[in-house]
C-alpha positions in Angstrom: -30.9 -69.5 53.4 -32.4 -71.1 56.7 -34.6 -69.8 59.4 -32.8 -69.4 62.6 -34.2 -69.2 66.0 -35.7 -65.9 66.8 -35.3 -63.6 70.0 -37.3 -60.7 70.5 -36.4 -58.0 73.2 -39.4 -55.4 73.5 -38.0 -51.8 74.5 -41.1 -50.1 73.4 -43.8 -52.3 74.5 -45.9 -49.3 75.7 -45.7 -47.7 72.0 -45.4 -50.6 69.9 -48.0 -53.2 71.1 -47.2 -55.4 68.3 -43.6 -56.3 69.8 -45.0 -58.7 72.6 -47.6 -60.0 70.1 -44.9 -61.0 67.6 -42.5 -62.1 70.1 -45.3 -64.6 71.7 -46.1 -65.7 68.2 -42.7 -66.7 67.8 -42.6 -68.4 71.1 -45.8 -70.4 70.1 -44.2 -71.9 67.2 -41.3 -73.0 69.2 -38.6 -71.2 67.0 -37.7 -68.7 70.0 -38.3 -68.0 73.8 -41.2 -65.9 74.9 -40.4 -62.2 74.4 -38.4 -60.2 77.1 -40.4 -57.0 78.1 -38.0 -54.2 79.0 -38.8 -54.2 82.7 -37.8 -57.7 82.9 -34.7 -57.5 80.8 -31.5 -58.7 82.6 -28.2 -60.6 82.2 -30.0 -63.7 83.2 -33.1 -63.3 81.1 -30.8 -62.9 78.2 -28.7 -65.9 78.8 -31.9 -68.0 79.3 -33.0 -66.7 76.0 -29.7 -67.4 74.5 -29.8 -71.1 75.8 -33.2 -71.5 74.4 -32.1 -70.6 71.1 -29.2 -72.7 71.1 -31.2 -75.9 71.9 -31.2 -78.3 69.0 -35.0 -78.9 69.2 -35.5 -74.9 68.6 -33.0 -75.0 65.7 -34.8 -77.9 64.4 -38.2 -76.2 64.6 -36.8 -73.2 62.9 -35.5 -74.8 60.2 -38.7 -76.7 59.6 -40.7 -73.3 59.8 -38.3 -72.0 57.4 -38.8 -74.7 54.9 -42.4 -74.4 55.1 -42.3 -70.7 54.4 -40.2 -71.1 51.3 -43.2 -73.3 49.9 -45.5 -70.1 50.1 -46.0 -67.5 47.7 -46.6 -64.6 50.2 -46.9 -61.7 47.2 -49.4 -63.9 45.2 -51.4 -64.6 48.3 -51.4 -60.9 49.6 -52.5 -59.7 46.0 -55.6 -62.3 46.1 -56.5 -61.1 49.6 -56.3 -57.6 48.8 -58.5 -58.1 45.5 -61.5 -59.2 47.7 -61.1 -56.1 50.0 
């Protein structure tokens, strides 16, 4: 399974502050556009975000990130980190 570009619309940004943070991390990796916050959500913003996800460069970055993620062993790393807590 390949990683695909991601689009995040932050509907509950006041209650769940991690949504804008995670959306920005997605954008920083180049695998999706910056998050769209609820008050700036409109058809133009959504269309622009979809266009960004459709770019060849965005899809290539998502594929490359997915390949890197498959090399990781997240469960093992998580157990190792927790063992030191």
